[in-house]
N, C-alpha and C positions, 0 to 999 in steps of 0.2 A: 201557465198561470193557474189553471184549475187544480194542478197538483198541490198547490199550497193549501187549498181547501181540504183536499184529501188528507194531507199531513195533519192539518188542524183537527179534522174529525177523528183521525186515528188517536191522537193524544187525548182528545176529549173523552172518547169511549174507553181507552185503555187505562188512563191515569186519573180520570175524574168521574168515572162511572156514568158518563154522558150527562153529568150534572153541570149545566151552564153556570148556575149560581155559585156552586163550589169553586169552579175554575175562576170565575170573575173575582171572587173573594180572595182566593189564594194568590192569584197573579196580579191583582190590582188592575185588571182590564175592564172596559165597559161591557156590561151584559148585552147591550144592543149590538155592539161590534161582534161579540161571540156568536150571537144568534144569526147575524147576517152572514158570517163566515160559514157557520154550520149549514145554513140553508142555501148557500151559493148565491146570495143576493150581491155580495161583494167578495172580492179576493183580498185576503190579508196581505199587507206589504211584507216584503222580505224581512225587514227588521223585526216585524211582529212574530214571524215564524221562527227566526233565530232566537228571539227572546223566549219564546215558548220552549224551544229545544233546550236552551241553557237552564231554564227554570225546572224543567221536568227531569232532565238527565244528569245535571250537575248540581250537587247539593249547595244550597245557599245557606250560609251560616247567619242566622238572624239572632240578634240580641233580644232575649226576653227581658232580662233584668241584669244590671251590673251593680254589685256592691249593695244589694238589698240589706237593709239593717235588720238583723235577726235578733229578736228579743226572746231569750230562752225562758223567761218567766211567764210567757203567754203560751197558749196551746200551740204545739208544733204543727198540727194539722191545719188549724185555721190560718196561721202565719204563712204556711206554704201555699195554701189555696189562694190567699190574697196575693201572694207574690206571682203565682203562675197565671192568674186570671185569663182563662181561655186556652192556655197551652198545656194544661194538666196531662193530657194523654199523648202529647207529641213526643217524638224521640229527640235525643239531644245530649248535651254535656252540661254538667253542673260542677261548681267549685265552691269549696268552703274556705273561709278566711278567718283568721283570729282577729283580736282587737287591734293589732298593729297592721292589719291588711296583708299579713303573710299567708301565702297559699298553704293550706293544710291538707286538703283532700280534693281529688278530681274523680268524678265518676261519669259513666255513660249510662244512658237509660233509654229503654224503648217506651216507657211510660214515666215521664219526668216527675210527676207528683208522687206516685207510689214509690219509686226507687229512691228519690231524694229523701222522702220520709223514712224509709227503711234504713238508709245510710246514716242519717243524722241521729237516729235513735240508738245506733250501735254504740258499744263502749270502745274506748281508745286507751291503750296502755301507755302511760307516761313513763318514759325510761329515765331513771336518775343515775348519777354516778355510783360506782361500786360502794357498797356499805349502806346505801339507802334503798329501802324497799320500793319497787316499782308500784304504781297505782293504776287501777282501771277507773276511768271517769267517763261519763256519757259525753259523746261528741258534742251534743247540743249545748253543753256548758262551756265549751271552748269556742264554738262558732259564733262570730259576731256579724259576718257578712256572707251573703251567698250571691253568686252569679250563675246565670243559666242561659244557655244558647240552644236554639232550635236547629238541629242538624238532621236532615232527612236520611232515611234508609232508602236507597234507590235500587230497584231491581234486585233486592236481596243483598246488595253490597252494604255492609255495615260501616258507613262513614263515621258514625259516632265512636265506634270501637277504635278506628285508626287515628282519629283526632285525639282521643283519650290517651292512646299509647304514645303518641308523639309528645304530648304535654308531659306525661309521666316520665318519659326518658330524659326530657330536658330539665324539668323542674324538681323532680323527686320529692313530692310533698310528704311530710312526716307521717300522715295518717294512712297513706297507701302502703300496702304490703308488697305489691307487685309493681314493677316499673313498666309493664306493658311489652308487647311484642309487635314489631313491625315486619311487614312482608317485604322481601327483596323486590326491587324494581324489575330486575331481570332474572328469570329462572336460571338456576345453575346448570351448566353443561353436564349432561349425563355420560358424555363420551370419555371422560377422564378415567 
């Protein structure tokens, strides 16, 4: 039974810098329970330890916002800050949609606000049929909706990169130049 308290303390120190308030906020657990487990007043139930393990070691995809209406006539920075409200520095995935809600671009970010802002301010080449000159237009003039998802980077494993690659390979948005690269589930045999 005491081993559960040790497991709890390990995750508290290694993943939450021994900050009970941070752990309570991120996991949605009661601060009083966390303190009791830390100080060995009570033993966490098995389901609590399993929840802790899943939350820390397996990334949870949390919706920050879906189909946020983006108004390009307003300040890009202020619109994005309003959209992210407290998730600005999180890692994750973001997606741009046009006025018909067609997926136009998917990006991954280690800092959602900064990288979304950089991506939306870039230009995009609109390709026309032969005989008509292609045009470069700012992406923010095409984007009408933005979705964003909080996806953790766990133990150096870049989950946002792999999610982005999978989405790119399936949907092939027009504003993305690369379709992403997925790693093989099993390493190739080197005996051949």
